[in-house]
C-alpha positions as CSV (number, residue, x, y, z in Angstrom):
1,X,209.0,131.6,145.1
2,X,208.5,135.2,144.1
3,X,211.8,137.2,143.8
4,X,212.2,141.0,144.0
5,X,215.0,143.3,144.7
6,X,213.5,145.2,147.7
7,X,210.4,144.8,150.0
8,X,209.0,147.6,152.1
9,X,206.7,146.5,154.9
10,X,204.0,149.2,155.6
11,X,202.1,151.5,153.2
12,X,201.8,154.5,155.5
13,X,203.3,157.8,154.6
14,X,206.8,156.6,155.6
15,X,206.7,153.3,153.8
16,X,205.3,154.9,150.6
17,X,207.9,157.7,150.7
18,X,210.6,155.1,151.1
19,X,209.2,153.0,148.2
20,X,209.1,156.1,146.1
21,X,212.7,157.0,146.8
22,X,213.9,153.5,146.1
23,X,211.9,153.2,142.9
24,X,213.1,156.6,141.6
25,X,216.7,155.2,142.1
26,X,215.9,152.3,139.9
27,X,215.3,149.6,142.5
28,X,212.6,147.0,142.0
29,X,210.2,147.5,145.0
30,X,207.3,145.6,146.4
31,X,205.3,147.2,149.2
32,X,203.4,144.9,151.6
33,X,200.4,146.3,153.5
34,X,198.2,144.2,155.8
35,X,195.3,146.6,155.7
36,X,192.7,147.0,152.9
37,X,194.3,150.3,151.7
38,X,197.2,152.6,152.3
39,X,197.6,154.8,155.4
40,X,195.0,153.3,157.7
41,X,196.7,153.7,161.0
42,X,199.2,156.3,162.3
43,X,199.4,158.2,159.0
44,X,195.7,158.9,159.0
45,X,195.2,159.5,162.7
46,X,197.0,162.7,163.5
47,X,196.6,166.4,163.2
48,X,197.8,166.6,159.6
49,X,200.1,169.5,160.5
50,X,203.2,170.4,158.5
51,X,205.6,171.0,161.4
52,X,208.3,173.7,161.2
53,X,210.9,172.0,163.5
54,X,210.5,173.9,166.7
55,X,210.6,171.2,169.4
56,X,213.4,168.7,168.6
57,X,216.9,168.6,170.1
58,X,219.4,170.1,167.7
59,X,221.4,167.4,165.9
60,X,218.6,164.8,166.3
61,X,217.1,162.9,163.4
62,X,213.7,164.5,164.2
63,X,215.2,168.0,163.9
64,X,217.2,167.4,160.8
65,X,214.5,165.4,158.9
66,X,211.6,167.6,160.0
67,X,213.3,170.7,158.6
68,X,214.5,169.0,155.4
69,X,211.2,167.2,155.0
70,X,209.1,170.3,155.5
71,X,210.9,172.3,152.9
72,X,210.7,169.3,150.5
73,X,207.0,168.8,151.3
74,X,205.9,172.3,150.5
75,X,207.7,172.1,147.1
76,X,206.3,168.6,146.4
77,X,202.7,169.7,147.3
78,X,203.0,172.7,145.0
79,X,204.3,170.6,142.1
80,X,201.9,167.7,142.5
81,X,198.8,169.7,143.5
82,X,198.5,168.1,146.9
83,X,196.0,170.2,149.0
84,X,197.8,172.1,151.8
85,X,197.9,175.6,153.4
86,X,200.7,177.5,155.1
87,X,198.5,179.0,157.8
88,X,201.1,179.5,160.5
89,X,201.0,178.7,164.2
90,X,201.1,180.3,167.6
91,X,202.7,178.6,170.6
92,X,201.2,180.6,173.5
93,X,202.2,181.2,177.1
94,X,199.4,181.8,179.6
95,X,201.5,182.8,182.5
96,X,204.9,184.5,183.1
97,X,206.4,181.1,184.1
98,X,205.6,179.7,180.6
99,X,207.3,182.6,178.8
100,X,210.7,181.1,179.6
101,X,209.5,178.0,177.7
102,X,208.8,180.2,174.7
103,X,212.3,181.7,174.8
104,X,213.7,178.1,175.0
105,X,211.6,177.0,172.0
106,X,212.7,180.1,170.0
107,X,216.4,179.3,170.6
108,X,215.9,175.6,169.8
109,X,214.1,176.4,166.6
110,X,216.8,178.9,165.6
111,X,219.5,176.2,166.3
112,X,217.5,173.8,164.0
113,X,217.5,176.3,161.1
114,X,213.8,177.0,161.3
115,X,212.8,180.1,159.2
116,X,210.2,182.7,159.9
117,X,209.9,182.6,163.7
118,X,209.3,185.5,166.1
119,X,208.5,186.1,169.8
120,X,205.5,188.4,170.0
121,X,203.9,190.3,172.9
122,X,200.3,190.7,174.0
123,X,199.7,193.8,171.9
124,X,200.4,192.2,168.5
125,X,198.9,188.9,169.7
126,X,195.6,190.6,170.4
127,X,195.7,192.2,166.9
128,X,196.4,188.8,165.3
129,X,194.0,186.6,167.4
130,X,191.6,188.7,169.5
131,X,190.0,185.7,171.3
132,X,193.3,184.4,172.7
133,X,194.3,184.9,176.3
134,X,198.0,184.8,176.6
135,X,201.0,186.7,177.9
136,X,203.1,186.1,174.9
137,X,203.6,183.7,171.9
138,X,206.1,182.2,169.5
139,X,204.9,182.7,165.9
140,X,205.9,180.0,163.4
141,X,205.2,181.2,159.9
142,X,206.2,178.0,158.1
143,X,203.8,175.7,160.0
144,X,200.9,174.5,157.8
145,X,198.2,171.8,157.3
146,X,197.9,169.1,154.6
147,X,195.5,166.6,153.2
148,X,197.5,163.5,154.5
149,X,195.4,161.0,152.4
150,X,196.0,163.0,149.2
151,X,199.7,163.1,150.0
152,X,199.9,159.3,150.4
153,X,198.0,158.7,147.2
154,X,200.5,160.9,145.4
155,X,203.4,159.1,146.9
156,X,201.9,155.8,145.9
157,X,201.3,157.0,142.4
158,X,204.9,158.2,142.1
159,X,206.3,154.8,143.3
160,X,204.0,152.8,141.0
161,X,204.8,155.0,138.0
162,X,208.5,154.3,138.8
163,X,207.8,150.6,138.7
164,X,206.9,149.7,142.3
165,X,204.0,147.4,143.3
166,X,201.9,148.2,146.3
167,X,200.1,145.1,147.6
168,X,197.3,145.5,150.2
169,X,195.7,142.8,152.3
170,X,199.2,141.2,152.3
171,X,200.3,140.7,156.0
172,X,203.9,139.7,156.6
173,X,203.8,136.5,158.6
174,X,207.5,136.1,159.2
175,X,210.8,135.4,157.6
176,X,214.4,134.6,157.8
177,X,217.4,136.8,157.4
178,X,219.8,134.7,155.3
179,X,223.0,135.6,153.5
180,X,222.7,137.2,151.1
181,X,219.0,136.7,150.6
182,X,216.0,137.3,152.9
183,X,213.0,134.9,152.7
184,X,209.6,136.1,153.7
185,X,206.2,134.5,154.2
186,X,203.2,136.6,153.2
187,X,199.6,135.8,154.1
188,X,196.3,137.1,152.7
189,X,194.1,135.8,149.8
190,X,197.2,135.1,147.7
191,X,199.7,133.7,150.2
192,X,203.2,133.7,148.9
193,X,206.9,133.2,149.7
194,X,209.3,136.0,148.7
195,X,213.0,136.1,148.2
196,X,214.6,139.6,148.4
197,X,217.9,141.2,148.9
198,X,216.6,144.2,150.8
199,X,213.9,144.5,153.5
200,X,212.7,147.8,154.9
201,X,210.6,147.6,158.0
202,X,208.3,150.7,158.0
203,X,205.5,148.9,159.9
204,X,204.7,151.8,162.2
205,X,202.9,150.4,165.3
206,X,203.7,146.9,164.1
207,X,207.4,147.4,163.3
208,X,208.4,145.7,166.5
209,X,206.3,142.6,165.6
210,X,207.8,142.5,162.1
211,X,211.3,142.4,163.6
212,X,210.4,139.8,166.2
213,X,209.1,137.6,163.4
214,X,212.5,137.5,161.6
215,X,214.7,134.5,162.3
216,X,218.3,135.4,162.4
217,X,217.8,138.9,163.9
218,X,219.4,139.7,167.2
219,X,216.4,140.8,169.2
220,X,218.7,142.9,171.4
221,X,218.7,145.4,168.5
222,X,214.9,146.0,169.0
223,X,214.2,149.1,171.2
224,X,211.3,149.1,173.8
225,X,207.8,150.0,172.5
226,X,205.4,152.3,174.3
227,X,202.0,153.3,173.0
228,X,200.8,156.9,173.6
229,X,197.2,157.2,172.7
230,X,195.8,160.6,171.7
231,X,192.1,161.5,171.5
232,X,190.7,164.3,169.3
233,X,187.5,166.2,169.8
234,X,185.8,168.2,167.0
235,X,184.1,171.6,167.6
236,X,180.7,172.3,166.1
237,X,180.9,175.4,164.0
238,X,184.1,177.3,163.2
239,X,186.7,178.5,165.7
240,X,187.6,182.2,165.7
241,X,191.2,181.7,164.8
242,X,193.3,182.2,161.6
243,X,196.3,180.2,162.9
244,X,196.9,176.9,164.7
245,X,197.1,177.4,168.4
246,X,199.4,175.4,170.6
247,X,200.2,175.6,174.3
248,X,203.7,175.2,175.5
249,X,204.7,171.5,175.4
250,X,203.7,169.2,178.2
251,X,205.2,165.9,179.4
252,X,204.6,163.2,176.7
253,X,203.4,165.6,174.0
254,X,202.8,169.0,172.6
255,X,199.7,169.7,174.7
256,X,196.0,169.9,173.7
257,X,196.2,172.2,170.7
258,X,193.7,173.7,168.3
259,X,194.1,172.7,164.6
260,X,191.7,172.7,161.7
261,X,191.5,170.8,158.5
262,X,191.5,172.4,155.0
263,X,187.7,172.7,155.2
264,X,187.9,174.8,158.4
265,X,186.7,172.1,160.8
266,X,188.3,172.8,164.2
267,X,189.6,170.0,166.4
268,X,191.3,169.8,169.7
269,X,193.9,167.3,170.8
270,X,195.6,165.0,171.2
271,X,195.8,164.4,174.9
272,X,198.2,161.7,176.2
273,X,197.0,158.3,177.5
274,X,199.6,155.6,177.9
275,X,198.0,152.3,176.8
276,X,199.0,148.6,176.4
277,X,196.9,147.7,173.4
278,X,195.9,149.3,170.2
279,X,192.4,150.7,170.6
280,X,191.0,153.7,168.7
281,X,187.8,154.3,170.6
282,X,187.4,157.8,172.0
283,X,186.2,158.0,175.6
284,X,183.7,160.9,175.7
285,X,184.6,161.4,179.4
286,X,188.0,162.7,178.3
287,X,186.3,165.9,176.9
288,X,186.2,167.5,180.4
289,X,190.0,167.6,180.6
290,X,190.1,168.9,177.0
291,X,187.8,171.8,177.9
292,X,190.0,172.7,180.9
293,X,193.2,172.6,178.8
294,X,191.8,174.7,175.9
295,X,190.3,177.3,178.2
296,X,193.7,178.2,179.5
297,X,194.3,180.0,176.2
298,X,190.7,180.3,174.8
299,X,188.5,181.1,177.8
300,X,185.6,181.8,175.5
301,X,185.2,178.1,174.4
302,X,181.5,177.5,174.9
303,X,180.1,174.5,176.8
304,X,178.7,171.5,174.9
305,X,180.4,172.2,171.6
306,X,183.0,169.4,171.6
307,X,182.3,165.9,170.3
308,X,184.5,162.8,170.1
309,X,186.2,162.8,166.7
310,X,189.0,160.1,166.4
311,X,192.0,158.8,168.2
312,X,195.6,157.9,167.1
313,X,198.3,156.0,168.8
314,X,201.9,157.3,168.7
315,X,204.6,154.6,168.6
316,X,207.3,155.6,171.0
317,X,210.6,154.3,172.2
318,X,210.4,156.2,175.5
319,X,207.6,155.9,178.0
320,X,205.8,157.9,180.8
321,X,207.9,160.5,182.5
322,X,210.5,160.5,179.7
323,X,210.9,163.1,176.9
324,X,209.7,161.8,173.5
325,X,212.6,159.8,171.9
326,X,214.2,160.4,168.6
327,X,213.3,158.5,165.5
328,X,215.2,155.2,165.5
329,X,216.2,154.3,162.0
330,X,218.6,151.3,162.0
331,X,220.7,150.6,158.9
332,X,222.6,147.4,158.3
333,X,225.2,148.3,160.8
334,X,222.6,148.5,163.6
335,X,220.4,145.6,162.6
336,X,223.4,143.4,161.9
337,X,222.3,142.3,158.5
338,X,223.4,143.9,155.2
339,X,219.9,143.8,153.7
340,X,217.7,144.9,156.7
341,X,216.7,148.4,157.6
342,X,214.2,148.9,160.5
343,X,212.3,152.0,161.6
344,X,210.9,152.4,165.2
345,X,209.2,155.2,167.0
346,X,208.4,157.3,164.0
347,X,205.7,159.5,165.4
348,X,205.3,163.2,165.0
349,X,206.8,164.8,162.9
350,X,206.8,161.7,160.7
351,X,204.3,163.0,158.2
352,X,206.2,166.2,157.7
353,X,209.5,164.4,157.4
354,X,208.3,161.6,155.1
355,X,210.1,162.7,152.0
356,X,213.3,163.3,153.9
357,X,213.0,160.0,155.6
358,X,212.5,158.3,152.3
359,X,215.8,159.7,150.9
360,X,217.6,159.0,154.2
361,X,216.5,155.3,154.2
362,X,217.3,154.9,150.5
363,X,220.8,156.2,151.2
364,X,221.2,153.7,154.1
365,X,220.0,150.9,151.8
366,X,222.6,151.7,149.2
């Protein structure tokens, strides 16, 4: 029987940030990851955008942790040399009806404490991005892009330097919530049994399965799970834009937007496809709807330039026809066990908020 003070399940950006925060506070931490390396699912299958905090209801965890996390993330990237760029973003309206949505977003962002935002008209918009077709836009100056993999390696390094152990190819098979200890069964090449005082479930898409594998947990505490698949398409050649371009939000997501990586590769997505199983294949037939969506704000997008890139799946606690739910971060009061913390539905802006989530969970665990 191996004993440790704390176990974190999941080595994505969130799990690594939590392990880092706990380790820096002097806790003995073991991270269990079922994949071959860190960050192989949700954390590496997104737009790699540093979000400002425009969209989320004031007072929600998403609003608070996004704004706090974004500020902390820019400082962290500068100190650690994590590649990133504060490129800015335009949320564009393509009709007079959509301009009301821009005003709503502006007011919501201001309520969330987002800095460097402005509503701009067609004249300035044409000067900034001549290829855009829009009746107005919301400019977010603090939005940026990041190398998500480099961020996760840095978080892993911080945690390990503070004494944590990150163990890959170590799936959690189940466990039991005892008092005061928690017993876990771990598979992989070196199967083991672990006794710990603290268990943090940061399993992402598998967080629900982790909780359902724990004897002694009241399953009524587990929220519903919905899977929102998003496919991305890459454009051959560079796109003629200096900033990220987003439409006004749509049901289930932020709309098909134009982002680019640090090398300038443009990509479009994600769309929204509600699925029952985890499948990362990109259906080339979905490109037609992507062309249609993008040409609302970039009518000059040529035919035949988009190719399937990758897909991600957003873990959600709300489903079709409902607004995206808040992060669900359950401390001991909500899980009913003094040593169990569970995170569900941590989709966008999870990468942006990762450092703030790490500190938030470390506070709950204390």
